[in-house]
C-alpha positions in Angstrom: 81.1 105.8 76.6 78.3 107.4 78.6 75.8 105.0 76.9 77.9 102.1 78.0 78.2 103.4 81.6 74.4 104.0 81.6 73.6 100.6 80.2 75.9 98.9 82.8 74.3 100.9 85.6 70.8 100.0 84.4 71.8 96.3 84.2 73.3 96.4 87.7 70.1 98.1 89.0 67.9 95.4 87.4 70.1 92.6 88.7 70.2 94.0 92.2 66.4 94.4 92.2 65.9 90.9 91.0 68.3 89.4 93.5 66.6 91.3 96.4 63.3 89.5 95.8 62.6 86.4 97.8 63.3 83.4 95.5 62.2 80.7 97.9 59.2 78.6 97.0 58.4 78.3 100.7 57.5 81.2 103.1 59.5 79.5 105.9 62.9 80.2 104.2 64.0 83.5 102.7 66.4 83.4 99.8 67.1 87.0 98.9 70.2 89.1 98.2 73.2 88.9 96.0 75.1 85.6 96.4 78.6 86.4 97.8 80.3 84.6 94.9 78.9 87.2 92.4 81.0 90.2 93.7 84.0 87.9 94.1 83.8 86.9 90.5 83.3 90.5 89.4 86.3 91.7 91.3 88.5 88.9 89.9 87.1 89.7 86.4 87.9 93.4 86.6 91.4 92.8 88.0 92.2 90.0 85.5 90.8 92.0 82.5 92.8 95.0 83.5 96.0 93.0 83.8 95.5 91.1 80.5 94.3 94.1 78.4 96.3 97.0 79.8 99.7 95.8 80.9 102.7 94.5 79.1 102.5 91.4 81.3 99.1 90.6 79.8 100.4 91.1 76.3 103.3 88.8 77.1 100.8 86.1 78.3 99.0 86.3 75.0 102.2 86.2 73.1 103.5 83.1 74.9 100.1 81.5 74.4 100.0 82.3 70.7 103.5 81.2 69.8 106.1 80.3 72.4 109.0 80.4 70.0 108.1 83.8 68.5 107.7 85.2 72.1 111.1 83.9 73.1 112.7 85.5 70.0 111.0 88.8 70.9 112.8 88.8 74.2 110.1 87.5 76.5 111.2 85.3 79.3 108.8 82.4 78.4 109.5 80.2 81.4 109.0 83.1 83.8 105.7 84.0 82.2 104.5 80.4 82.1 105.4 79.8 85.8 103.7 83.0 86.9 100.5 82.0 85.0 100.5 78.6 86.7 100.9 80.4 90.1 97.9 82.7 89.3 95.9 79.7 88.1 96.6 77.8 91.3 95.8 80.8 93.4 92.4 81.1 91.6 91.8 77.4 92.2 92.6 78.0 95.9 90.1 80.8 96.1 87.5 78.6 94.3 88.2 75.8 96.8 87.7 78.2 99.8 84.4 79.4 98.3 83.2 75.9 97.6 84.3 74.7 101.1 82.5 77.6 102.8 79.3 76.8 100.7 79.3 73.1 101.6 80.6 73.6 105.1 83.2 70.8 104.9 86.1 69.5 102.9 86.2 66.2 101.1 89.5 64.8 100.0 87.8 63.7 96.8 86.4 67.2 96.0 87.8 68.6 92.8 88.1 65.3 91.2 85.8 63.9 88.5 84.9 66.4 85.8 86.1 69.7 87.4 89.0 70.1 85.0 86.7 69.3 82.0 84.2 71.9 83.2 86.9 74.5 83.7 88.4 74.1 80.3 85.0 73.7 78.8 83.8 77.0 80.2 86.8 78.8 78.6 86.3 77.1 75.3 82.5 77.8 75.3 83.5 81.4 75.9 85.6 81.5 72.8 89.1 80.8 74.2 91.1 78.8 71.7 92.3 75.3 72.8 95.5 76.1 70.9 96.3 79.2 72.9 96.9 82.9 72.3 93.2 83.9 71.8 90.5 84.6 74.3 89.1 87.0 76.9 88.5 86.5 80.6 85.0 87.9 80.4 84.1 85.3 77.7 85.4 82.5 80.0 83.0 83.8 82.8 80.2 83.7 80.3 81.1 80.2 79.3 81.1 79.2 83.0 77.6 80.8 83.3 76.4 78.8 80.3 77.6 75.5 82.0 76.0 76.5 85.3 72.7 77.3 83.5 72.7 74.0 81.7 73.3 72.1 85.0 70.7 74.2 86.9 68.1 74.0 84.2 68.5 70.3 83.7 68.2 69.9 87.5 65.0 71.9 87.6 63.6 69.7 84.8 64.5 66.7 87.1 66.7 65.1 84.5 69.0 62.3 85.6 72.7 63.0 85.9 73.4 61.0 82.8 71.3 63.3 80.7 72.9 66.4 82.2 76.4 65.0 81.4 75.3 64.2 77.8 73.9 67.6 77.2 76.9 69.3 78.7 79.2 67.0 76.7 77.4 67.9 73.5 77.8 71.6 74.2 81.5 71.2 74.9 81.9 69.1 71.8 80.2 71.7 69.7 82.4 74.5 71.2 85.6 72.5 70.6 84.5 71.7 67.0 83.8 75.4 66.3 87.2 76.3 67.7 89.0 73.7 65.6 87.1 74.7 62.4 87.8 78.4 62.9 91.4 77.6 63.6 91.6 75.5 60.4 89.8 78.2 58.4 92.2 80.9 59.7 95.2 78.8 58.7 93.8 78.2 55.2 93.0 81.9 54.6 96.1 83.2 56.3 94.3 85.3 58.8 
């Protein structure tokens, strides 16, 4: 436990040091400090992980996601759990919209269209969440989102056209979905 805490403290110190350096290629503009979205994501991650891993409500969410009928027979109010999860998801989407609007400085009625849903689901699947429900962790979904952001940022830095970025992202999503489907099929075949 102490090694985990020490490792986490060391990682936080290194990340803080790296983010306090000026990352701007020009001396006229200073880009330094922790982006405000990082602590926001960390707070939501800690709260969400605590709720999912340490409360009966979180276990009920996993049960309903795994097998709705078995959860109903176990005495879980499936409709209430599903509705509460939709409320939480829409609240998280509202927080994301506020952060995005504050970053851009305006609101576009078409914002959130296009591939936003694909990227959201793709981030969770890349992180290991099953498309069929009942399996996954919030921290892995954050890692999947970071992978997608790194792909988009890296391809942008390489000055690749948008079509190439979409193709690479689509291939990564296809690979993650294929691995999920194959692992699900293997688990069903072996009974695990």
